[in-house]
C-alpha positions in Angstrom: 0.0 0.0 0.0 1.5 3.3 -1.1 1.7 6.1 1.6 -0.9 9.0 1.4 0.2 11.9 -0.7 1.3 14.9 1.4 -1.1 17.8 1.3 0.2 21.0 -0.3 1.3 23.7 2.1 -0.9 26.8 2.4 0.7 29.8 4.1 -1.7 32.1 5.9 -0.9 35.6 7.2 -2.3 36.8 10.5 -2.8 40.6 10.6 -5.8 41.8 8.6 -6.0 38.3 6.9 -7.4 36.4 9.8 -7.2 39.1 12.5 -8.4 42.7 12.5 -5.1 44.2 13.6 -5.2 47.6 11.9 -8.4 48.7 13.6 -6.8 47.8 17.0 -3.5 49.5 16.1 -5.3 52.6 15.0 -7.4 52.7 18.2 -4.2 52.4 20.2 -2.4 55.1 18.3 -5.3 57.6 18.5 -5.7 57.1 22.2 -2.0 57.3 23.0 -0.4 60.0 20.8 -1.2 63.6 20.1 -3.0 64.5 16.8 -3.1 64.2 13.9 -5.2 61.1 14.4 -6.2 58.6 11.8 -8.8 56.1 10.5 -8.0 52.7 9.0 -8.7 54.2 5.6 -5.7 56.6 6.1 -3.3 53.7 6.1 -2.4 53.8 2.4 0.8 51.9 3.1 2.0 49.3 5.7 5.1 51.5 6.2 3.4 53.1 9.3 6.2 55.8 9.6 4.9 57.3 6.4 1.4 57.6 7.8 2.5 58.8 11.2 5.1 61.1 9.7 7.9 59.9 11.9 11.2 58.1 11.3 11.4 54.3 11.0 13.1 54.1 14.4 10.4 56.1 16.0 7.8 54.0 14.2 9.4 50.8 15.6 9.2 52.1 19.1 5.5 53.0 18.7 4.7 49.6 17.2 6.6 48.0 20.1 4.5 50.0 22.6 1.4 48.7 20.9 2.6 45.1 21.2 3.0 45.7 25.0 -0.4 47.3 25.3 -3.7 46.0 26.6 -5.2 46.9 23.3 -3.0 44.4 21.5 -3.5 41.7 24.2 -7.3 41.9 24.2 -8.5 44.2 21.5 -8.1 42.1 18.3 -11.0 40.2 16.8 -10.9 37.5 14.1 -12.0 38.3 10.5 -15.5 37.0 9.6 -15.7 33.5 8.1 -11.9 32.9 8.2 -12.3 30.0 10.7 -15.1 28.3 8.7 -13.3 28.5 5.4 -10.0 27.4 6.9 -11.6 24.4 8.5 -12.8 23.4 5.0 -9.4 24.1 3.4 -7.6 22.1 6.1 -9.1 19.0 4.6 -7.0 19.6 1.5 -4.0 21.7 2.6 -1.5 21.7 5.4 -2.0 25.1 6.9 0.9 27.2 8.3 0.9 30.7 9.8 3.4 33.0 8.1 3.5 36.4 9.7 5.8 39.4 9.8 5.2 39.8 13.6 8.3 39.9 15.8 9.6 36.9 17.7 9.0 38.3 21.2 5.2 38.1 20.7 5.3 34.6 19.3 3.7 32.9 22.3 0.9 35.5 22.5 0.3 35.2 18.8 0.1 31.5 18.8 -2.2 31.6 21.9 -4.6 34.1 20.1 -4.7 31.9 17.0 -5.4 28.8 19.0 -8.1 30.5 21.0 -10.0 31.7 17.9 -9.1 29.0 15.3 -8.5 25.9 17.4 -5.3 24.2 18.6 -5.1 22.0 15.6 -5.8 24.3 12.7 -2.2 25.2 11.8 0.7 22.8 11.6 3.4 25.4 12.5 4.0 29.1 13.0 6.7 31.2 11.2 7.7 34.8 12.2 9.4 37.3 10.0 10.3 39.8 12.8 9.6 42.8 10.6 9.1 45.3 13.4 11.3 43.5 15.9 13.8 45.7 17.6 16.4 42.9 17.6 17.0 39.6 15.8 17.0 38.5 12.2 14.2 39.6 9.9 12.9 37.3 7.1 10.8 38.1 4.1 7.6 36.2 3.4 9.2 34.7 0.3 12.0 33.2 2.4 9.6 31.7 4.9 7.3 30.3 2.1 10.4 28.8 0.4 11.5 27.2 3.7 8.2 25.4 4.2 7.5 24.7 0.5 4.3 26.7 0.4 2.4 26.6 -2.9 0.4 29.7 -1.9 0.3 32.5 0.6 -2.9 34.3 1.6 -1.8 37.9 2.7 -3.2 41.4 2.7 0.1 43.1 1.8 0.7 43.9 -1.9 4.4 44.3 -1.2 4.6 40.8 0.2 2.5 39.5 -2.7 5.0 40.9 -5.2 7.9 39.7 -3.2 6.5 36.1 -3.3 5.4 36.3 -6.9 8.9 37.3 -7.9 10.0 34.0 -6.3 7.2 32.0 -8.1 5.0 31.6 -5.1 1.3 32.0 -5.8 -0.4 34.7 -3.6 -4.0 35.5 -2.9 -4.0 39.2 -2.0 -6.6 39.5 0.7 -9.1 42.2 1.5 -10.2 45.6 0.1 -7.9 47.8 2.0 -6.3 51.2 1.4 -2.8 49.7 1.6 -3.4 47.2 -1.1 -5.8 49.2 -3.3 -5.9 48.1 -7.0 -5.3 51.7 -8.2 -2.1 52.1 -6.2 -0.7 48.6 -7.1 -2.2 48.0 -10.5 1.0 48.2 -12.5 3.1 46.1 -10.1 0.3 43.4 -9.7 -0.3 43.3 -13.5 3.4 42.6 -14.0 3.0 39.5 -11.8 -0.6 38.6 -12.7 0.3 35.0 -13.3 1.1 34.5 -9.6 -1.3 37.0 -7.9 -5.0 36.7 -7.4 -7.3 39.0 -5.4 -9.9 38.0 -2.9 -12.2 40.3 -1.0 -13.2 37.7 1.6 -12.5 34.2 2.7 -15.3 32.8 0.5 -13.4 34.0 -2.5 -10.1 32.7 -1.1 -11.6 29.2 -0.9 -13.1 29.5 -4.5 -9.7 30.5 -5.9 -7.8 27.7 -4.1 -10.5 25.2 -5.1 -10.3 26.2 -8.8 -6.5 26.2 -8.9 -5.6 23.2 -6.8 -8.6 21.0 -6.2 -10.6 20.9 -9.4 -8.3 18.6 -11.5 
């Protein structure tokens, strides 16, 4: 008897893909710092220093303060239908979390995911340490290559292009200011063979089903 074929690996981002981070971060910023204050729609880029008009070092300190805040610990809700669709996709894919979050909030992140998505939803968790104040940083394309992911679901157009350049299929998730079609049209078009868009988790499932499960 031949062994069962290994499921393809699906990489799944956390922030604003399965978790409403930006709303939580914006609430923290507006309640902590002096005006100008912002709404989620003001975040036209995930380089927060450009929105907040500060240096990258100052931005890293503010993001670190958010990670230490009660708002981060208790003020993030899961994105609608993500759990239901992931439960269905788990029948066909090996699910891995691939996030840019820093290493020092690894345990809290894993605990949040397990609380809202179940202890067995994801096989493993991988952290890029983007806003970490120390330690090695990894791009999403590196992490996807290391785990052999066939696809990444992520809200960042920058990460989508990074992965597409390394021949990793990406589903660019959500209708957000920071990944708007108008802003990223030319770059996404140049990598259209590797990038699809999905407004919600129902569309994510439809794309994955058509591409990987319909043959």
